[in-house]
Backbone as a printed PyTorch tensor [residue, N CA C, xyz], in Angstrom:
tensor([[[314.4850, 107.5400, 120.5670],
         [314.8000, 106.1610, 120.2860],
         [313.9110, 105.2200, 121.0820]],

        [[313.2980, 105.6800, 122.1620],
         [312.4850, 104.8270, 123.0230],
         [311.3440, 104.1550, 122.2940]],

        [[310.6820, 104.8990, 121.4150],
         [309.5430, 104.3280, 120.6940],
         [309.9980, 103.2170, 119.7420]],

        [[311.1640, 103.4080, 119.0990],
         [311.6790, 102.3700, 118.1910],
         [312.0460, 101.1120, 118.9590]],

        [[312.6260, 101.3030, 120.1470],
         [312.9670, 100.1460, 120.9820],
         [311.7040,  99.4110, 121.4220]],

        [[310.6660, 100.1680, 121.7870],
         [309.3970,  99.5520, 122.1870],
         [308.7790,  98.7710, 121.0390]],

        [[308.7730,  99.3620, 119.8540],
         [308.2120,  98.6950, 118.6800],
         [309.0390,  97.4430, 118.3480]],

        [[310.3500,  97.5900, 118.4210],
         [311.2360,  96.4550, 118.1320],
         [310.9930,  95.3230, 119.1220]],

        [[310.8990,  95.6610, 120.3980],
         [310.6290,  94.6630, 121.4390],
         [309.2690,  94.0070, 121.2180]],

        [[308.2670,  94.8190, 120.8390],
         [306.9290,  94.2970, 120.5740],
         [306.9760,  93.2650, 119.4450]],

        [[307.6570,  93.6190, 118.3340],
         [307.7400,  92.6920, 117.1980],
         [308.5160,  91.4270, 117.5560]],

        [[309.5830,  91.5680, 118.3450],
         [310.3450,  90.3840, 118.7600],
         [309.4750,  89.4770, 119.6170]],

        [[308.6950,  90.0650, 120.5190],
         [307.8010,  89.2840, 121.3750],
         [306.7490,  88.5820, 120.5390]],

        [[306.1660,  89.3080, 119.5990],
         [305.1380,  88.7230, 118.7320],
         [305.7350,  87.6120, 117.8640]],

        [[306.9530,  87.8350, 117.3780],
         [307.6170,  86.8210, 116.5550],
         [307.8890,  85.5680, 117.3860]],

        [[308.4060,  85.7470, 118.6050],
         [308.6590,  84.5970, 119.4840],
         [307.3640,  83.8430, 119.7590]],

        [[306.2980,  84.5920, 120.0250],
         [304.9960,  83.9730, 120.2960],
         [304.5020,  83.2130, 119.0640]],

        [[304.6460,  83.8250, 117.9040],
         [304.2180,  83.1880, 116.6550],
         [304.9950,  81.8930, 116.4250]],

        [[306.3150,  81.9380, 116.6510],
         [307.1290,  80.7310, 116.4500],
         [306.7710,  79.6400, 117.4570]],

        [[306.4530,  80.0170, 118.6770],
         [306.0280,  79.0110, 119.6760],
         [304.7210,  78.3560, 119.2450]],

        [[303.8380,  79.1440, 118.6430],
         [302.5520,  78.6100, 118.1880],
         [302.6600,  77.8460, 116.8700]],

        [[303.7580,  78.0350, 116.1620],
         [303.9820,  77.3560, 114.8760],
         [305.3570,  76.6910, 114.8900]],

        [[305.4940,  75.5960, 115.6170],
         [306.8190,  74.9780, 115.7670],
         [307.4250,  74.5050, 114.4490]],

        [[306.6020,  74.1960, 113.4490],
         [307.1570,  73.7650, 112.1700],
         [307.9590,  74.8860, 111.5270]],

        [[307.5430,  76.1370, 111.7220],
         [308.2890,  77.2740, 111.1830],
         [309.5990,  77.4530, 111.9320]],

        [[309.5350,  77.2510, 113.2440],
         [310.7530,  77.3580, 114.0420],
         [311.7680,  76.3070, 113.5930]],

        [[311.3040,  75.0890, 113.3330],
         [312.1900,  74.0290, 112.8480],
         [312.7500,  74.3910, 111.4740]],

        [[311.9130,  74.9760, 110.6470],
         [312.3500,  75.3790, 109.3060],
         [313.4370,  76.4590, 109.4000]],

        [[313.2410,  77.4210, 110.2700],
         [314.2250,  78.4910, 110.4650],
         [315.5230,  77.9060, 110.9980]],

        [[315.4150,  77.0020, 111.9660],
         [316.6010,  76.3680, 112.5390],
         [317.3540,  75.5830, 111.4690]],

        [[316.6240,  74.8650, 110.6390],
         [317.2670,  74.0960, 109.5710],
         [317.9830,  75.0330, 108.5950]],

        [[317.3610,  76.1600, 108.2700],
         [317.9860,  77.1240, 107.3660],
         [319.2590,  77.7070, 107.9770]],

        [[319.2220,  78.0120, 109.2720],
         [320.4090,  78.5340, 109.9450],
         [321.5360,  77.4990, 109.9370]],

        [[321.1810,  76.2430, 110.1880],
         [322.1870,  75.1850, 110.1620],
         [322.7760,  75.0350, 108.7610]],

        [[321.9340,  75.1590, 107.7360],
         [322.4170,  75.0750, 106.3570],
         [323.4060,  76.1950, 106.0760]],

        [[323.0950,  77.4030, 106.5470],
         [323.9980,  78.5360, 106.3540],
         [325.3190,  78.3080, 107.0790]],

        [[325.2530,  77.7590, 108.2980],
         [326.4770,  77.4610, 109.0470],
         [327.3050,  76.4130, 108.3150]],

        [[326.6350,  75.3990, 107.8020],
         [327.3530,  74.3470, 107.0710],
         [328.0180,  74.9290, 105.8270]],

        [[327.2780,  75.7530, 105.0680],
         [327.8430,  76.3730, 103.8690],
         [329.0630,  77.2360, 104.2150]],

        [[328.9360,  78.0260, 105.2790],
         [330.0480,  78.8750, 105.7120],
         [331.2610,  78.0620, 106.1390]],

        [[331.0180,  76.9780, 106.8380],
         [332.1180,  76.1260, 107.2960],
         [332.7740,  75.4200, 106.1160]],

        [[331.9790,  74.9770, 105.1560],
         [332.5480,  74.3430, 103.9580],
         [333.3870,  75.3530, 103.1620]],

        [[332.9250,  76.6020, 103.1180],
         [333.7070,  77.6580, 102.4540],
         [335.0380,  77.8570, 103.1790]],

        [[334.9860,  77.8730, 104.5140],
         [336.1960,  78.0330, 105.3190],
         [337.1690,  76.8780, 105.0570]],

        [[336.6500,  75.6570, 104.9950],
         [337.4970,  74.4920, 104.7150],
         [338.1630,  74.6540, 103.3600]],

        [[337.3930,  75.0570, 102.3660],
         [337.9330,  75.2410, 101.0200],
         [339.0430,  76.3020, 101.0200]],

        [[338.8000,  77.4140, 101.7150],
         [339.8050,  78.4840, 101.7950],
         [341.0610,  77.9910, 102.5050]],

        [[340.8760,  77.2560, 103.6020],
         [342.0290,  76.7410, 104.3530],
         [342.8060,  75.7030, 103.5460]],

        [[342.1060,  74.8940, 102.7510],
         [342.7920,  73.9160, 101.9090],
         [343.6160,  74.6200, 100.8330]],

        [[343.0750,  75.7040, 100.2640],
         [343.8430,  76.4880,  99.2930],
         [345.0720,  77.0990,  99.9510]],

        [[344.8740,  77.6050, 101.1490],
         [346.0010,  78.1970, 101.8890],
         [347.0400,  77.1320, 102.2160]],

        [[346.5890,  75.9500, 102.6260],
         [347.5150,  74.8550, 102.9260],
         [348.3290,  74.5000, 101.6850]],

        [[347.6560,  74.4220, 100.5350],
         [348.3410,  74.1040,  99.2770],
         [349.3770,  75.1690,  98.9630]],

        [[349.0340,  76.4340,  99.1500],
         [349.9750,  77.5310,  98.9020],
         [351.1700,  77.4280,  99.8480]],

        [[350.9080,  77.1110, 101.1100],
         [351.9980,  76.9670, 102.0860],
         [352.9010,  75.7880, 101.7130]],

        [[352.3050,  74.7010, 101.2530],
         [353.1150,  73.5530, 100.8130],
         [354.0190,  73.9590,  99.6560]],

        [[353.4520,  74.7130,  98.7210],
         [354.2600,  75.1880,  97.5920],
         [355.3890,  76.1020,  98.0770]],

        [[355.0750,  76.9910,  99.0350],
         [356.0870,  77.8950,  99.5920],
         [357.1750,  77.1070, 100.3280]],

        [[356.7610,  76.0590, 101.0640],
         [357.7350,  75.2290, 101.7910],
         [358.6440,  74.5190, 100.8000]],

        [[358.0770,  73.9920,  99.7440],
         [358.8730,  73.3130,  98.7180],
         [359.8590,  74.2870,  98.0730]],

        [[359.3910,  75.4780,  97.7450],
         [360.2770,  76.4890,  97.1350],
         [361.3860,  76.8750,  98.1100]],

        [[361.0430,  77.0140,  99.3820],
         [362.0410,  77.3600, 100.4010],
         [363.0580,  76.2320, 100.5540]],

        [[362.5950,  74.9950, 100.5420],
         [363.5040,  73.8480, 100.6530],
         [364.4670,  73.8130,  99.4690]],

        [[363.9620,  74.1440,  98.2850],
         [364.8250,  74.1770,  97.1030],
         [365.8720,  75.2920,  97.2260]],

        [[365.4370,  76.4280,  97.7640],
         [366.3830,  77.5380,  97.9930],
         [367.4340,  77.1320,  99.0230]],

        [[367.0180,  76.4450, 100.0790],
         [367.9750,  75.9800, 101.1000],
         [369.0080,  75.0510, 100.4540]],

        [[368.5270,  74.1350,  99.6250],
         [369.4450,  73.2140,  98.9370],
         [370.4250,  73.9930,  98.0520]],

        [[369.9090,  74.9750,  97.3560],
         [370.7610,  75.7830,  96.4760],
         [371.8460,  76.5060,  97.2680]],

        [[371.4530,  77.1180,  98.4090],
         [372.4310,  77.8310,  99.2310],
         [373.3750,  76.8620,  99.9280]],

        [[372.9070,  75.6960, 100.2830],
         [373.7860,  74.7010, 100.9120],
         [374.8720,  74.2730,  99.9100]],

        [[374.4480,  74.0590,  98.6540],
         [375.4220,  73.6920,  97.6100],
         [376.4220,  74.8200,  97.3970]],

        [[375.9670,  76.0630,  97.4460],
         [376.8640,  77.2140,  97.2880],
         [377.8730,  77.2800,  98.4360]],

        [[377.3950,  76.9840,  99.6400],
         [378.3000,  76.9900, 100.8070],
         [379.4110,  75.9630, 100.5920]],

        [[378.9990,  74.7530, 100.2050],
         [379.9860,  73.6910,  99.9920],
         [380.9710,  74.0770,  98.8810]],

        [[380.4610,  74.6990,  97.8380],
         [381.3050,  75.1310,  96.7240],
         [382.2960,  76.2030,  97.1770]],

        [[381.7970,  77.1680,  97.9910],
         [382.6640,  78.2470,  98.4940],
         [383.7240,  77.6880,  99.4450]],

        [[383.3580,  76.7010, 100.2920],
         [384.3230,  76.0660, 101.1930],
         [385.4090,  75.3540, 100.3820]],

        [[385.0080,  74.6460,  99.3530],
         [385.9600,  73.8990,  98.5250],
         [386.9320,  74.8490,  97.8290]],

        [[386.4580,  76.0390,  97.5000],
         [387.2990,  77.0180,  96.8130],
         [388.0250,  77.9200,  97.8020]],

        [[387.8640,  77.6380,  99.0890],
         [388.4750,  78.4760, 100.1370],
         [388.0400,  79.9400, 100.0310]],

        [[386.7580,  80.1480,  99.6950],
         [386.1910,  81.4980,  99.6320],
         [385.4220,  81.7540, 100.9090]],

        [[386.1640,  81.9400, 102.0080],
         [385.5630,  82.1210, 103.3320],
         [384.7850,  83.4260, 103.4130]],

        [[385.0970,  84.3440, 102.5590],
         [384.3510,  85.6120, 102.5400],
         [382.9110,  85.3980, 102.0480]],

        [[382.6740,  84.3030, 101.2930],
         [381.3260,  83.9830, 100.8110],
         [380.6190,  82.9440, 101.6970]],

        [[381.4110,  82.1380, 102.4090],
         [380.8280,  81.0470, 103.2040],
         [379.9360,  81.6000, 104.3060]],

        [[380.4870,  82.5340, 105.0720],
         [379.7350,  83.0480, 106.2300],
         [378.4130,  83.7190, 105.8220]],

        [[378.3710,  84.6150, 104.8480],
         [377.0920,  85.2130, 104.4320],
         [376.1280,  84.1630, 103.8590]],

        [[376.6780,  83.1730, 103.1440],
         [375.8220,  82.1150, 102.5810],
         [375.2160,  81.2780, 103.7020]],

        [[375.9930,  81.0210, 104.7640],
         [375.4630,  80.2710, 105.9130],
         [374.3650,  81.0780, 106.6180]],

        [[374.5530,  82.3860, 106.6920],
         [373.5330,  83.2560, 107.2970],
         [372.2460,  83.1960, 106.4650]],

        [[372.3920,  83.2160, 105.1180],
         [371.2380,  83.1310, 104.2330],
         [370.5390,  81.7830, 104.4090]],

        [[371.3050,  80.7060, 104.4800],
         [370.7300,  79.3660, 104.6700],
         [369.9820,  79.2890, 105.9960]],

        [[370.5510,  79.8470, 107.0660],
         [369.9000,  79.8460, 108.3860],
         [368.5890,  80.6390, 108.3380]],

        [[368.6120,  81.7660, 107.6120],
         [367.4000,  82.5800, 107.4710],
         [366.3160,  81.7970, 106.7290]],

        [[366.7060,  81.0850, 105.6880],
         [365.7490,  80.2780, 104.9260],
         [365.2060,  79.1260, 105.7800]],

        [[366.0430,  78.5430, 106.6130],
         [365.5820,  77.4820, 107.5210],
         [364.5370,  78.0140, 108.5000]],

        [[364.7950,  79.2130, 109.0560],
         [363.8040,  79.8280, 109.9680],
         [362.4960,  80.0970, 109.2300]],

        [[362.6170,  80.6230, 108.0110],
         [361.4340,  80.8950, 107.1910],
         [360.6880,  79.5900, 106.9110]],

        [[361.4050,  78.5390, 106.5800],
         [360.7820,  77.2320, 106.3250],
         [360.0670,  76.7050, 107.5610]],

        [[360.6890,  76.8870, 108.7440],
         [360.0510,  76.4460, 109.9930],
         [358.7650,  77.2280, 110.2700]],

        [[358.7970,  78.5260, 109.9840],
         [357.5880,  79.3410, 110.1650],
         [356.4850,  78.8890, 109.2170]],

        [[356.8510,  78.6440, 107.9650],
         [355.8670,  78.1720, 106.9910],
         [355.3010,  76.8210, 107.4140]],

        [[356.1640,  75.9540, 107.9290],
         [355.7220,  74.6340, 108.3890],
         [354.7190,  74.7890, 109.5390]],

        [[355.0090,  75.6790, 110.4680],
         [354.0970,  75.9300, 111.5800],
         [352.7500,  76.4490, 111.1080]],

        [[352.7810,  77.3660, 110.1300],
         [351.5270,  77.8930, 109.5720],
         [350.7370,  76.7790, 108.8930]],

        [[351.4310,  75.8970, 108.1690],
         [350.7500,  74.7990, 107.4860],
         [350.1140,  73.8530, 108.5080]],

        [[350.8170,  73.5810, 109.6070],
         [350.2590,  72.7240, 110.6570],
         [349.0120,  73.3760, 111.2590]],

        [[349.0530,  74.6990, 111.4460],
         [347.8820,  75.4250, 111.9400],
         [346.7090,  75.2970, 110.9760]],

        [[346.9930,  75.3860, 109.6710],
         [345.9480,  75.2140, 108.6380],
         [345.3350,  73.8250, 108.7450]],

        [[346.1890,  72.8160, 108.8740],
         [345.6960,  71.4380, 108.9550],
         [344.7910,  71.2570, 110.1750]],

        [[345.1750,  71.8540, 111.2910],
         [344.3610,  71.7570, 112.5110],
         [343.0080,  72.4440, 112.3130]],

        [[343.0270,  73.6220, 111.7010],
         [341.7650,  74.3420, 111.4490],
         [340.8710,  73.5470, 110.4960]],

        [[341.4710,  72.9240, 109.4980],
         [340.6900,  72.1080, 108.5520],
         [340.0510,  70.9360, 109.2890]],

        [[340.8340,  70.2630, 110.1440],
         [340.3140,  69.1150, 110.9040],
         [339.1590,  69.5460, 111.8020]],

        [[339.3430,  70.6710, 112.5130],
         [338.2830,  71.1690, 113.4020],
         [337.0400,  71.5650, 112.6040]],

        [[337.2430,  72.2000, 111.4570],
         [336.1060,  72.6230, 110.6270],
         [335.3690,  71.4070, 110.0630]],

        [[336.1140,  70.3720, 109.6890],
         [335.4740,  69.1560, 109.1810],
         [334.6470,  68.4900, 110.2790]],

        [[335.1570,  68.4960, 111.5070],
         [334.3900,  67.9490, 112.6310],
         [333.1390,  68.7930, 112.8670]],

        [[333.2760,  70.1020, 112.7510],
         [332.1220,  70.9960, 112.9130],
         [331.0690,  70.7080, 111.8440]],

        [[331.5060,  70.4730, 110.6030],
         [330.5650,  70.1500, 109.5230],
         [329.8110,  68.8690, 109.8660]],

        [[330.5250,  67.8630, 110.3710],
         [329.8510,  66.6090, 110.7520],
         [328.8090,  66.8620, 111.8450]],

        [[329.1630,  67.6870, 112.8160],
         [328.2210,  68.0050, 113.9020],
         [327.0060,  68.7600, 113.3630]],

        [[327.2460,  69.7120, 112.4740],
         [326.1430,  70.4840, 111.8890],
         [325.2380,  69.5630, 111.0810]],

        [[325.8350,  68.6700, 110.2790],
         [325.0330,  67.7470, 109.4760],
         [324.2080,  66.8290, 110.3690]],

        [[324.7970,  66.3790, 111.4700],
         [324.0550,  65.5340, 112.4130],
         [322.8900,  66.3160, 113.0100]],

        [[323.1460,  67.5470, 113.3800],
         [322.0960,  68.3960, 113.9540],
         [320.9870,  68.6460, 112.9270]],

        [[321.3810,  68.8720, 111.6800],
         [320.3750,  69.0700, 110.6150],
         [319.5160,  67.8350, 110.4460]],

        [[320.1310,  66.6590, 110.5180],
         [319.3560,  65.4160, 110.4020],
         [318.3670,  65.3040, 111.5560]],

        [[318.8120,  65.6940, 112.7590],
         [317.9160,  65.6600, 113.9150],
         [316.7490,  66.6160, 113.7100]],

        [[317.0410,  67.8030, 113.2010],
         [315.9830,  68.7970, 112.9670],
         [315.0230,  68.2930, 111.8840]],

        [[315.5670,  67.6950, 110.8110],
         [314.7060,  67.1470, 109.7540],
         [313.8250,  66.0320, 110.3060]],

        [[314.4150,  65.1730, 111.1330],
         [313.6360,  64.0770, 111.7220],
         [312.5300,  64.6380, 112.6030]],

        [[312.8500,  65.6650, 113.3710],
         [311.8490,  66.2970, 114.2320],
         [310.7490,  66.9360, 113.3840]],

        [[311.1430,  67.5870, 112.2920],
         [310.1470,  68.2070, 111.3980],
         [309.2620,  67.1430, 110.7630]],

        [[309.8640,  66.0260, 110.3390],
         [309.0940,  64.9340, 109.7460],
         [308.1410,  64.3510, 110.7750]],

        [[308.6490,  64.1740, 111.9830],
         [307.8240,  63.6520, 113.0850],
         [306.6560,  64.6040, 113.3550]],

        [[306.9510,  65.8930, 113.3620],
         [305.9210,  66.8980, 113.6100],
         [304.8740,  66.8680, 112.5010]],

        [[305.3350,  66.7940, 111.2350],
         [304.4000,  66.7600, 110.1050],
         [303.5230,  65.5110, 110.1590]],

        [[304.1360,  64.3700, 110.5120],
         [303.3680,  63.1240, 110.6030],
         [302.3150,  63.2260, 111.6960]],

        [[302.6990,  63.7800, 112.8430],
         [301.7440,  63.9420, 113.9460],
         [300.6210,  64.8950, 113.5350]],

        [[300.9860,  65.9530, 112.8270],
         [299.9830,  66.9210, 112.3760],
         [299.0250,  66.2660, 111.3760]],

        [[299.5760,  65.4840, 110.4430],
         [298.7410,  64.8010, 109.4490],
         [297.8390,  63.7750, 110.1180]],

        [[298.3770,  63.0810, 111.1090],
         [297.5820,  62.0760, 111.8250],
         [296.4410,  62.7470, 112.5810]],

        [[296.7390,  63.8540, 113.2220],
         [295.7010,  64.5880, 113.9520],
         [294.6320,  65.0850, 112.9930]],

        [[295.0640,  65.6030, 111.8400],
         [294.1120,  66.1180, 110.8580],
         [293.2480,  64.9790, 110.3100]],

        [[293.8790,  63.8450, 110.0160],
         [293.1200,  62.6960, 109.4960],
         [292.1190,  62.2070, 110.5370]],

        [[292.5480,  62.1810, 111.7820],
         [291.6620,  61.7380, 112.8690],
         [290.4760,  62.6880, 112.9950]],

        [[290.7430,  63.9850, 112.8870],
         [289.6630,  64.9610, 112.9790],
         [288.7000,  64.8220, 111.8030]],

        [[289.2320,  64.5120, 110.6290],
         [288.3740,  64.3570, 109.4520],
         [287.4830,  63.1220, 109.5600]],

        [[287.9560,  62.0520, 110.1930],
         [287.1990,  60.8170, 110.2750],
         [286.2380,  60.7800, 111.4460]],

        [[286.5210,  61.5460, 112.4820],
         [285.6190,  61.5480, 113.6380],
         [284.3860,  62.3900, 113.3300]],

        [[283.2180,  61.8220, 113.6340],
         [281.9740,  62.5620, 113.4220],
         [281.7610,  63.4960, 114.6050]],

        [[281.3380,  64.7100, 114.3290],
         [281.0830,  65.6310, 115.4290],
         [279.9150,  65.1260, 116.2800]],

        [[279.8850,  65.5150, 117.5640],
         [278.8070,  65.0510, 118.4420],
         [277.4390,  65.4420, 117.8890]],

        [[276.4960,  64.5050, 117.9670],
         [275.1370,  64.7670, 117.5140],
         [274.9680,  64.6630, 116.0150]],

        [[276.0470,  64.2710, 115.2990],
         [275.9780,  64.2020, 113.8380],
         [274.9120,  63.2150, 113.3800]],

        [[274.8400,  62.0490, 114.0210],
         [273.8610,  61.0380, 113.6140],
         [272.4390,  61.4930, 113.8760]],

        [[272.2220,  62.1450, 115.0170],
         [270.8690,  62.5880, 115.3290],
         [270.4000,  63.6540, 114.3480]],

        [[271.2660,  64.6070, 114.0580],
         [270.8390,  65.6800, 113.1670],
         [270.6140,  65.1370, 111.7600]],

        [[271.4430,  64.1630, 111.3200],
         [271.2470,  63.5750, 110.0020],
         [269.9400,  62.7930, 109.9540]],

        [[269.6910,  62.0030, 111.0100],
         [268.4540,  61.2180, 111.0590],
         [267.2500,  62.1480, 111.1070]],

        [[267.3510,  63.2050, 111.8880],
         [266.2300,  64.1360, 112.0070],
         [265.9830,  64.8240, 110.6720]],

        [[267.0690,  65.2400, 110.0000],
         [266.8600,  65.9240, 108.7250],
         [266.3720,  64.9480, 107.6630]],

        [[266.8040,  63.6780, 107.7770],
         [266.3880,  62.6880, 106.7990],
         [264.8920,  62.3930, 106.9370]],

        [[264.4250,  62.3130, 108.1810],
         [263.0210,  61.9740, 108.4060],
         [262.0910,  63.1730, 108.2740]],

        [[262.6390,  64.3580, 108.3250],
         [261.7910,  65.5460, 108.3310],
         [261.3130,  65.8740, 106.9300]],

        [[260.0570,  65.5700, 106.6570],
         [259.3090,  66.0210, 105.4780],
         [260.0130,  65.8070, 104.1530]],

        [[260.4170,  64.5670, 103.8850],
         [260.9380,  64.2350, 102.5620],
         [259.8320,  63.4710, 101.8480]],

        [[259.1500,  64.0850, 100.8810],
         [257.9810,  63.4510, 100.2500],
         [258.3290,  62.1360,  99.5440]],

        [[259.4580,  62.0800,  98.9060],
         [259.8350,  60.8550,  98.2300],
         [260.0740,  59.7290,  99.2320]],

        [[260.7150,  60.0860, 100.3560],
         [260.9570,  59.1050, 101.4150],
         [259.6190,  58.5700, 101.9440]],

        [[258.6550,  59.4660, 102.1360],
         [257.3360,  59.0520, 102.6340],
         [256.6300,  58.1410, 101.6440]],

        [[256.7110,  58.4430, 100.3590],
         [256.0560,  57.6060,  99.3500],
         [256.6690,  56.2080,  99.3060]],

        [[258.0150,  56.1530,  99.3810],
         [258.6710,  54.8390,  99.3750],
         [258.3230,  54.0500, 100.6250]],

        [[258.3110,  54.7260, 101.7720],
         [257.9500,  54.0420, 103.0260],
         [256.5360,  53.4700, 102.9460]],

        [[255.5890,  54.2670, 102.4220],
         [254.2070,  53.8100, 102.2770],
         [254.1130,  52.6060, 101.3380]],

        [[254.7890,  52.6980, 100.2100],
         [254.7600,  51.6120,  99.2260],
         [255.3910,  50.3380,  99.8030]],

        [[256.5580,  50.4940, 100.4940],
         [257.2190,  49.3190, 101.0860],
         [256.3320,  48.6900, 102.1580]],

        [[255.6650,  49.5150, 102.9600],
         [254.7690,  49.0090, 104.0000],
         [253.5900,  48.2690, 103.3780]],

        [[253.0080,  48.8610, 102.3500],
         [251.8750,  48.1990, 101.6620],
         [252.3140,  46.8850, 101.0320]],

        [[253.5200,  46.8640, 100.4530],
         [254.0230,  45.6250,  99.8430],
         [254.2090,  44.5460, 100.9050]],

        [[254.7280,  44.9220, 102.0690],
         [254.9300,  43.9530, 103.1450],
         [253.5740,  43.4240, 103.6480]],

        [[252.5790,  44.3220, 103.7550],
         [251.2400,  43.8980, 104.1900],
         [250.6170,  42.9340, 103.1860]],

        [[250.7440,  43.2510, 101.9170],
         [250.2060,  42.3640, 100.8770],
         [250.8740,  40.9870, 100.9630]],

        [[252.1830,  40.9730, 101.1810],
         [252.9200,  39.7170, 101.2950],
         [252.4230,  38.9090, 102.4960]],

        [[252.1830,  39.5890, 103.6120],
         [251.6870,  38.9170, 104.8120],
         [250.2990,  38.3180, 104.5720]],

        [[249.4220,  39.0960, 103.8860],
         [248.0780,  38.6260, 103.5920],
         [248.1470,  37.3660, 102.7410]],

        [[249.0030,  37.3760, 101.7660],
         [249.1320,  36.1940, 100.9060],
         [249.6130,  34.9900, 101.6850]],

        [[250.5630,  35.2260, 102.5600],
         [251.1140,  34.1210, 103.3810],
         [250.0420,  33.5790, 104.3420]],

        [[249.1870,  34.4430, 104.8580],
         [248.1400,  34.0240, 105.7820],
         [247.0410,  33.2960, 105.0330]],

        [[246.8120,  33.6950, 103.8170],
         [245.7270,  33.1050, 103.0260],
         [246.0920,  31.7010, 102.5610]],

        [[247.2340,  31.2380, 102.6500],
         [247.5970,  29.9110, 102.1890],
         [247.1340,  28.8910, 103.1340]]])
């Protein structure tokens, strides 16, 4: 296993080095991870909301059962059926405990939903920060590239001038003709 660990460590080191040298990729990876966290948290919120709805339905059904058993107790008391009153009261008490447990679970769901919604807000804020940093990085990179494109390399003018003057027959013919034209013009001006 030692060789696999060495290779794994080597690749992790190279990957870390590569990401340090390419911060835009690191930002992209971070943004993707944040997106996955946000998606997972939104899924959790959706699941918890479904669970909360189910618990609300269960609480409502339990409350209806409590009402039904309470009415039965009152009916049994009115009929002097004490043999039914006590078991019905036990059933009502059991339903009340069940309702309290369901209520507690629903409150727990609501708390988890609230915490998850806050987490989503934090993740979205972090994603915006990462996007802003990526945009800032891209702008700086574009500015640097534009600056490099517009700056002339050292000696550019000298080499261009040297290559321009070096043995261009057409350039020499035009220079000769322009010089002769200027001389002719001067002669005419002097002759006046």
